[in-house]
C-alpha positions as CSV (number, residue, x, y, z in Angstrom):
1,M,0.0,0.0,0.0
2,L,1.3,3.4,-0.9
3,A,1.6,6.1,1.7
4,Y,0.1,9.4,0.7
5,P,0.8,12.6,2.6
6,T,-2.4,14.1,3.9
7,E,-1.5,17.5,2.3
8,L,-1.8,15.9,-1.1
9,F,-5.7,15.9,-1.0
10,M,-6.3,19.2,0.9
11,N,-7.8,20.8,-2.2
12,E,-9.9,17.7,-3.2
13,A,-13.6,18.3,-2.4
14,V,-15.7,15.1,-1.9
15,L,-19.4,15.1,-2.0
16,V,-20.9,12.3,0.2
17,V,-24.6,11.5,-0.1
18,D,-26.3,9.0,2.1
19,D,-29.6,8.9,4.1
20,E,-27.8,7.3,7.1
21,E,-26.7,10.1,9.4
22,N,-24.2,8.0,11.3
23,L,-22.4,7.0,8.1
24,L,-22.3,10.7,7.0
25,I,-20.7,11.6,10.3
26,L,-18.2,8.7,10.1
27,L,-17.2,9.5,6.5
28,D,-16.9,13.2,7.2
29,R,-14.5,12.5,10.1
30,V,-12.4,9.8,8.3
31,L,-12.1,11.6,5.0
32,S,-11.4,15.0,6.6
33,K,-8.5,13.4,8.5
34,E,-7.2,12.1,5.2
35,G,-7.1,15.8,4.0
36,F,-10.2,15.8,1.8
37,Q,-12.7,18.7,2.0
38,V,-15.9,16.9,2.7
39,A,-19.5,18.1,2.1
40,T,-22.3,15.8,3.1
41,A,-26.0,15.6,2.1
42,H,-28.8,13.5,3.4
43,N,-30.6,13.1,0.0
44,S,-30.1,13.8,-3.7
45,E,-31.9,17.1,-3.7
46,A,-29.6,18.5,-1.0
47,A,-26.6,17.0,-2.9
48,L,-27.6,18.8,-6.1
49,D,-27.8,22.1,-4.2
50,L,-24.3,21.6,-2.8
51,F,-23.0,20.5,-6.2
52,T,-24.1,23.8,-7.8
53,Q,-22.2,25.7,-5.0
54,G,-18.9,23.7,-5.0
55,D,-16.2,22.3,-7.3
56,F,-16.4,18.5,-6.7
57,R,-14.2,16.1,-8.6
58,L,-15.2,13.2,-6.4
59,A,-18.4,11.9,-5.0
60,I,-19.6,8.9,-2.9
61,L,-23.3,8.1,-3.4
62,D,-25.6,5.7,-1.7
63,I,-27.8,3.9,-4.2
64,K,-31.0,3.5,-2.1
65,M,-32.3,7.0,-1.3
66,F,-35.7,8.6,-1.6
67,P,-37.2,10.4,-3.5
68,I,-34.3,10.4,-6.0
69,D,-32.1,7.3,-5.9
70,G,-28.3,7.4,-6.2
71,V,-28.3,6.0,-9.7
72,A,-30.4,8.9,-11.0
73,L,-28.2,11.3,-9.0
74,L,-25.1,9.7,-10.6
75,A,-26.6,10.3,-14.1
76,E,-27.3,14.0,-13.2
77,L,-23.9,14.6,-11.7
78,K,-22.2,13.1,-14.8
79,K,-24.4,15.2,-17.1
80,R,-23.4,18.4,-15.2
81,S,-19.7,17.4,-14.8
82,P,-18.6,14.5,-17.0
83,A,-15.2,14.4,-15.3
84,I,-16.5,13.7,-11.8
85,K,-15.4,10.4,-10.4
86,V,-18.1,8.6,-8.4
87,I,-18.0,5.8,-5.9
88,M,-21.4,4.1,-5.6
89,I,-22.2,2.4,-2.3
90,T,-25.0,0.0,-1.4
91,A,-26.2,-2.4,1.3
92,Y,-28.2,-4.2,-1.3
93,P,-25.8,-5.2,-4.1
94,T,-27.1,-6.8,-7.2
95,E,-25.5,-7.5,-10.6
96,D,-28.1,-5.4,-12.3
97,S,-27.5,-2.3,-10.1
98,R,-23.8,-2.7,-10.4
99,D,-24.0,-2.8,-14.2
100,E,-26.4,0.1,-14.3
101,C,-24.0,2.2,-12.2
102,F,-21.1,1.5,-14.5
103,R,-23.2,2.2,-17.5
104,R,-24.0,5.6,-16.1
105,G,-20.4,6.4,-15.4
106,A,-19.5,5.2,-11.9
107,A,-15.8,4.7,-11.2
108,T,-16.4,1.9,-8.7
109,Y,-19.1,0.1,-6.7
110,L,-18.6,-0.8,-3.1
111,T,-20.9,-2.7,-0.7
112,K,-21.9,-1.9,2.9
113,P,-20.8,-2.4,5.5
114,L,-18.0,-0.3,4.0
115,D,-14.4,-1.4,4.4
116,I,-13.0,2.0,5.4
117,R,-9.5,1.2,4.3
118,E,-10.7,0.1,0.9
119,L,-12.8,3.3,0.6
120,K,-9.9,5.5,1.5
121,D,-7.6,3.7,-0.9
122,T,-10.1,3.9,-3.7
123,L,-10.7,7.6,-3.1
124,R,-7.0,8.3,-3.0
125,S,-6.5,6.4,-6.2
126,L,-9.3,8.3,-8.0
127,A,-8.0,11.7,-6.6
128,D,-4.6,10.8,-7.9
129,S,-5.7,10.0,-11.4
């Protein structure tokens, strides 16, 4: 595993969208310690509001959300910013949902419960590319 200096990601803004408050708090703390600028949203509508206000190159989106699910949000983010790199997360993985996420432009697809080390490594790799 490569060691990355925390300063490397200080200008990388990450949008994290999930309807689970505890996960948002955890990811905010963990990713902030890694040097990322983290913005969190509880749903897709709030995420789109944040997206219009910030310069996000990275996003972590939960698939199962209401009223707009993460796959629809992924499509909208890619439409607005084709270069954004998106990690899709779900507690209900299926081959169909995975394939749909990749068709719509997701960089990767991870399952819950999240392996935090894997998430950090994936995010670092995406930020570095």
